C-alpha positions in Angstrom: 69.4 91.6 152.5 73.0 92.1 151.4 75.7 89.6 152.5 78.6 91.0 154.5 80.8 91.6 151.5 78.0 93.6 149.8 77.4 95.6 152.9 81.0 96.4 153.2 81.1 97.5 149.6 78.0 99.7 150.1 79.9 101.6 152.8 83.0 101.9 150.5 81.1 104.0 148.0 79.4 106.0 150.7 75.9 104.4 150.2 74.6 107.5 148.4 76.5 110.2 150.3 78.6 112.6 148.4 82.3 112.4 147.9 84.4 114.4 150.4 86.7 117.3 149.2 89.8 115.0 149.1 88.1 112.5 146.9 86.7 115.2 144.6 90.2 116.6 144.1 91.5 113.1 143.2 88.7 112.5 140.8 89.1 115.9 139.1 92.9 115.3 138.8 92.3 111.9 137.1 89.9 113.4 134.7 92.4 116.2 133.8 95.0 113.5 133.1 92.5 111.6 130.9 91.5 114.8 129.0 95.1 115.8 128.5 96.0 112.4 127.1 93.0 112.7 124.7 94.2 116.1 123.6 97.7 114.9 123.0 96.5 112.1 120.7 94.6 114.6 118.5 92.1 112.0 117.4 88.9 113.5 116.0 86.6 110.8 117.5 84.8 110.3 120.8 86.7 108.5 123.4 85.1 105.4 125.1 85.9 104.8 128.7 85.0 101.8 130.9 84.7 102.9 134.5 84.9 99.7 136.6 83.6 100.4 140.1 81.9 103.5 138.9 79.7 104.0 142.0 77.4 106.9 141.1 79.4 107.9 138.0 81.4 111.0 139.2 83.6 111.1 136.1 80.8 112.5 134.1 81.1 115.8 136.1 84.5 116.5 134.5 84.5 114.6 131.2 82.1 116.1 128.7 79.5 113.8 127.1 80.3 115.4 123.7 83.8 113.9 123.8 83.8 111.0 126.2 81.4 108.1 126.2 81.6 106.5 129.6 80.2 103.0 130.4 80.1 102.3 134.1 79.9 98.9 135.8 79.6 98.4 139.5 78.8 95.5 141.9 76.3 97.7 143.8 72.9 97.8 142.3 72.2 100.8 144.6 75.1 102.7 143.2 74.1 102.0 139.6 70.6 103.2 140.2 
């Protein structure tokens, strides 16, 4: 059984429920900024990102695996699953 901090955190990442429209817009905007920064650098290698508090890993939806290697860490074992 999760302690009170863990239970609160599980609610913060929606406990498996999808992100609402406002959160999806925010995530998409962040990914556009990351991709634009990568384009501006004109480096011919993959980019490595550390997504701390990754939840279920929504960045993958907007950042292509061919270009961005994303490592996610999260306190919630349920989110990481």
